[in-house]
N, C-alpha and C positions, 0 to 999 in steps of 0.2 A: 503493500499500500503506499509505504513512504517512498519506494523505489518510483512508483508511477507518478506521486507529486512531484519528485524532483524532477522527472523527464517533463511533466507538464510544463513546470515553472521554466525549464531552460528553453523549450519550445517556445513559450509565451515572449521570452527575453530575446529569442533569436529574431521572432515575428515583430517584435519592436524595433530592434536594431534595423532590420530590412526597410522596414516604412519609414523609419527616420533618414536613412540614406536615400529613399527614393525620392523622399520631399526635398531633400537637400541637392538632389540632382536635377528636379523639375524646376527649383528655385533658382540654380545655377545657370539655367538656360533662359532665365528671363531677367530682365532690369528690375532693380528692386526698387522700393517705394520713393527712397531720395534721389535717385537717378530721373524718375518719370514725373515727380515733383518740381524738381531742379530744372528740366527741361521746358516742361509745359508754362513754369514761371517766365523762363527767361524767352520764350515765344511768345509769352501774354504781355510782357514788357514793351517787345518789340512792336506787337500788333498795336498796342494803346498808343505808343509814340508815333506809329504811323499816321493812326486814326486822329491824334492831335496837331499833327502836321498839315493833314487834309481839312484842317478846320472845324473838326466836331468839336464839342463841349468836354471841357477836359473831366467833368463827372462820369461822362458816358464811356471815356477812354477809360479811366480808374476801373469801372464796373467789367468794360470788358476785358482789361487785362488781368482782373481777378477771376472771370468766369474762364478764360482760357487756363489759367495755373490750375484751378481745382477740376478743370476736365480732364487733365491728366491722370486723374485718379478714377475717372467714371467706367472704364472697361473694367476696372477690377472689381464692379458691383457684381460680378459673377463669381466672387470668391466666396466660400462658404463662411470665412471668418476674416479677420486679421485688421490692421489699421487701413487700408485703403477703403474696404465695406464700410466699416465704423463712419470714417471721416465724411466720405462722399455721400452716404445717406444722410449724416447730421447737417452737412452744408446744404444739401439741396431740399431737405424738409423745412429748414430756416430761411432760405436766400428766393426760392420759387415762390413764397407766398408775398413775400415782397415783391417780384417782379411784376406779380398778377395786381397788387393794388391800383394801379392806374387803369388797368383795362376793365376790373372791377366797378371802378367811381365811372367809369364811362357809360356803362351799361345800366346805370343809375342807383346803385345800391346805396343805403345808407352806410353810415359809419358803423351803425353796431352790428348790419349783417355783413359786413366787410368783416368786421372781427371774427365773426362766427365762421364764414367761409374760410377767412384764410388759418384759422387754429382747426378745422376739419381736415383742410389740406395739407397741414403740418402733419398731423396725428397719421394721416392715411399714409403719406411719403415716409415718415420715419417708421411704422411700423407695418403698414400693409405691402406697400412695393419693395422693403427690404425682405419681406418674408417670402414674399412671390418669388425674388430674384432668390433666394435660397433654396426653393423647393423646387423651382422649374428651370433652371439654368443651371449650365455646369461651365467650369473654368475653360476658358480658350474656346467656348462654342459660338453662336450667331453673335452673341453682344460684344464679341472680340472681331469686328467684322467693319467695313466700310460702311454698307448699310446702315449699320448701328450709329456709325459718328453723324451720318445724314438725320438718323431720327432723333439724335440728341440735339442737333442743330436745330430742326424744324422745330420742335418742342420749344425750346426757348424763344423762338422767333413769333410762336404761338401765345406764350404766355405772356410774352411783354407788348407794351404797346408805346407808340410816341408819334408826335405831331409830324416830326422830322423823320423819313424811312431809312437816313443812313447811319445815325447811331443804332437804330433798330437791326439792322444787317451787320453794324460791326459786331454787337453782342454774339448774334448767330454765327458769325465766320469765327470769332474767339472761341466757340464751345466745340466746332468741327476742327480746329484748328488744336487746340489742346486735347481732343480725342484722338485724333490722328497721330499726334507726336505720342502717344502711349503705344499705339498699336506698330509703330514703325519704330520703336526702340525695342518692342518684343521680338520684330523679326531681325533687327539688327545683332541682337544678342543671342539670337540663333544660328548664328555663324561665327566660326571660330578658324584661327589660321594655327595651322598644327602641322608641323615637320616640311615646311615650305607649301603647303597647299591649303586651301579652303575647305572646311568640314563642316557639313551641315546637320544642324542637330534633329533629332526627333519633333521638335517643335515649331521648325521652320514650316513657314505656311501656313499655321494655324491661326495667326491673327490678321495679317493684311489679305483678307478675302473677300469674295463677295458670295459665296455660299460655303454651308458647313456639310456636315455629314449625314445629320437628320432632315429628313424631308421636312416633318411637319414645323421643325423650327425654321426652316428656309421660309415655309409659306407664312408663318406667321410673323416673320421679320419683314418679308415684302408686303404683306399684307398692311401692316402697322404706316410702314413707311409711304405706301401709297395713300392710305387714310390721310395721313399726316401734309402730305403734299397738297393732297385735295383741299383741306381744310386753310392750309396756307395760302393756296391760289383764290380761294373765296372769301379772305379773311374780311374784305371791305364789304361785302354784299351781306354776311354775315352780321357785322356789326351796324349794317345800315338799318337791320330787322329791329335792333335795339334803339333807333332813333340818333346814331351816331355816325357822322360821315368823317372820313379821313381827309385832311387836307392836302394829300397828296396823293400822288398816283402810283399804284404800286406796278413795277415791270411783272407783265405777263406773258412777254415773249423772250426767246434767246436773244433777240435784234436790242430789246429794251435793256435785258440785263448788261450785255454787251458794252452799252452806253454807260450806264452808271459805274460800272467797273473804267471802263475809261476815262470818265470824268474823274472819279477818286484816285486812280493813278497819276491823274496830270496834275490833281492839287497836290499830291503827295509829294512828285517831283518837283515840285515848284517849292 
């Protein structure tokens, strides 16, 4: 009996060691939290400086820079635990209701109702969304992908509101850049230079992708992406139903978007 107990203890210890080695090997194939947040913060600072140079309000530039910095953690929402998940969820739960204040005011809600709505949004994001990510996502799944970066960016575009479209677009681009910095770093870390040649790790191609291995995850991701894109496209008409008319013309075609990009690029260069 004692001999069997000792064998079971040794087996458990061996399994623990192998599990820790596997986790360490997986972590070594990815950039760590400090690297992700450093790169996204630098990108946010450059983006904010570029926005300010093009004539945007400094407050919007600071918010965009901060959004870019924090968005460097967003892909790790599919982690089961750890600093990225905790910090990203806490920040999103606190910051998204503030981004929505202007939009809620425009649809005619009273201050008391805005307080109730933003409170419900906070608890839903803080506990509901976090639990959904823990249960129904896997690390390096479709949340680590290019479509997911567009989803995060479109979400910020929809929750924010502004008389001037340019600061709103800057915040949207900031989230996309921060998100993409994370998955690009993951791909860079999956390539090593050993013995005079480049070696691709097993994690190569699991972040910078358009499709994952699971069909249902792919379908749900693109369904969400298309839904958000349609909502963004019809944002003006939706707000018009609440009696609010935008003071700007939302770019609706590729030509319109190119004109906006060329105009802002020209202002930044000057």
